[in-house]
C-alpha positions as CSV (number, residue, x, y, z in Angstrom):
1,M,-7.9,-10.4,9.0
2,A,-9.2,-13.2,6.5
3,S,-12.7,-13.2,5.2
4,P,-15.1,-15.8,6.5
5,G,-14.4,-18.5,3.9
6,L,-10.5,-17.9,3.7
7,A,-10.6,-18.0,7.6
8,R,-11.4,-21.7,7.6
9,R,-8.5,-22.3,5.3
10,A,-5.7,-20.1,6.7
11,Y,-6.0,-18.9,10.4
12,L,-3.6,-18.0,13.3
13,V,-3.5,-20.3,16.3
14,P,-1.8,-19.6,19.8
15,V,1.5,-21.6,20.6
16,T,1.7,-22.4,24.4
17,T,4.8,-20.9,26.0
18,I,6.1,-21.5,29.4
19,Q,8.8,-19.5,31.0
20,D,11.1,-19.9,33.9
21,A,14.3,-18.6,35.1
22,T,16.1,-21.0,32.5
23,G,14.3,-19.5,29.5
24,T,11.1,-20.2,27.5
25,I,9.7,-23.3,25.8
26,G,7.1,-23.2,23.1
27,V,4.8,-26.1,22.8
28,A,2.5,-26.9,19.8
29,E,0.4,-30.1,20.1
30,I,0.1,-30.3,16.3
31,A,-3.1,-32.6,16.0
32,D,-5.1,-30.5,18.5
33,L,-3.8,-27.1,17.4
34,A,-3.8,-27.6,13.6
35,G,-6.0,-30.7,13.0
36,F,-3.3,-32.9,11.4
37,A,-0.4,-35.1,12.3
38,A,3.0,-33.8,11.1
39,K,5.1,-36.1,9.0
40,R,7.7,-33.5,8.0
41,F,9.5,-30.5,9.6
42,Y,11.6,-28.1,7.5
43,F,12.8,-24.5,8.1
44,L,13.6,-21.5,5.8
45,Y,16.5,-18.9,6.6
46,G,18.7,-16.6,4.6
47,V,15.8,-15.9,2.2
48,K,16.3,-13.2,-0.3
49,G,13.3,-12.1,-2.1
50,R,10.0,-14.1,-2.1
51,R,9.4,-17.8,-1.3
52,G,6.2,-19.9,-1.7
53,G,4.3,-19.1,-5.0
54,H,2.4,-22.1,-4.8
55,A,-0.6,-24.0,-3.4
56,H,-0.7,-27.8,-2.3
57,K,-3.6,-30.0,-3.3
58,Q,-3.5,-32.1,0.0
59,L,-0.8,-30.8,2.1
60,H,-1.7,-29.0,5.6
61,Q,0.9,-26.8,7.1
62,L,1.8,-25.0,10.4
63,L,3.9,-22.1,10.0
64,I,6.1,-20.6,12.8
65,A,8.4,-17.6,12.8
66,L,11.2,-18.8,15.1
67,T,13.0,-15.5,14.7
68,G,12.5,-12.2,12.7
69,T,9.3,-11.3,10.9
70,V,7.7,-13.4,8.2
71,E,4.9,-12.0,6.1
72,I,2.6,-14.6,4.4
73,K,0.1,-13.4,1.7
74,V,-2.6,-16.2,1.2
75,E,-5.4,-16.7,-1.4
76,A,-8.3,-18.9,-1.7
77,G,-10.5,-18.4,-4.6
78,P,-11.5,-14.7,-4.7
79,E,-10.3,-14.0,-1.1
80,S,-6.9,-13.0,0.1
81,A,-5.4,-12.0,3.3
82,T,-1.9,-11.2,4.7
83,F,-0.6,-12.5,8.0
84,V,2.4,-11.3,9.8
85,L,4.2,-13.7,12.2
86,S,6.9,-12.0,14.4
87,S,6.8,-14.2,17.4
88,P,7.0,-18.0,18.1
89,R,4.1,-17.5,20.4
90,E,1.6,-17.8,17.4
91,A,1.6,-20.1,14.1
92,L,-0.2,-19.8,10.9
93,V,-2.3,-23.0,9.8
94,I,-2.7,-23.3,6.1
95,K,-5.0,-26.1,4.5
96,P,-5.0,-27.4,1.0
97,M,-5.8,-25.2,-1.8
98,V,-4.4,-22.0,-0.4
99,W,-1.9,-20.1,-2.5
100,R,0.9,-18.5,-0.5
101,D,3.7,-15.9,-1.1
102,I,6.2,-15.4,1.6
103,T,8.5,-12.6,2.3
104,M,11.0,-12.8,5.3
105,S,13.1,-10.1,7.1
106,Q,16.8,-10.3,7.3
107,G,17.8,-13.0,9.8
108,A,14.3,-14.5,10.0
109,V,13.8,-18.3,10.5
110,L,10.5,-19.7,9.5
111,G,9.8,-23.4,10.8
112,V,7.3,-25.5,9.0
113,L,5.4,-28.8,10.0
114,A,3.9,-30.4,7.2
115,S,1.1,-33.2,7.2
116,E,3.0,-35.4,4.4
117,S,6.3,-36.0,3.1
118,F,7.7,-34.1,0.0
119,D,5.7,-35.0,-3.2
120,E,6.0,-32.6,-6.2
121,E,2.7,-33.9,-7.6
122,D,0.9,-32.2,-4.6
123,Y,2.1,-28.6,-5.7
124,I,0.2,-26.4,-8.0
125,R,3.0,-23.6,-9.1
126,D,0.9,-22.1,-11.8
127,H,-0.9,-19.1,-10.4
128,A,-3.3,-18.9,-13.2
129,A,-4.1,-22.6,-13.1
130,F,-4.6,-22.5,-9.4
131,R,-7.2,-19.6,-9.8
132,A,-9.1,-21.5,-12.4
133,L,-9.1,-24.7,-10.1
134,S,-10.2,-22.6,-6.9
135,A,-12.7,-20.4,-8.7
136,P,-16.4,-20.9,-7.3
137,S,-18.4,-23.3,-9.5
138,E,-21.5,-25.2,-9.1
139,T,-19.5,-27.9,-7.1
140,G,-18.8,-25.1,-4.4
141,G,-15.2,-24.7,-5.7
142,K,-14.2,-28.1,-4.5
143,V,-11.7,-30.0,-6.7
144,P,-11.6,-33.7,-7.1
145,W,-8.4,-34.5,-5.3
146,T,-8.9,-32.7,-2.1
147,T,-10.2,-34.3,1.0
148,E,-11.4,-30.8,2.5
149,R,-14.9,-30.3,3.2
């Protein structure tokens, strides 16, 4: 479980599922569930090794393990937590300025809804630079480009 500060930046949410004789549908009202409107959807599969290894300055994401098991290690400032997604019945919300490292089981598929289109300038790929930017300071650890409160 995430610590109180990190819990505001990375947290699990339930995905509504409806099942009948024909199967199951999962429904995620993104704006209500995650607090942002999705502009992009992408998915990862066939992953060997680790993915992620970055943070975003502005981007919000909702991650759903569509099949298999996905482990997501997150870090914000001095706090860290590990989330395991193994069902499409729950999703992980990750807000800006959260570092993530992702490992996936063989055959896993991870769906990601993102608040913005791809923008390389939004990425922080250097972990040391991320730690320096997210360290608590007299400004409360806020960085100038984020809209997060």
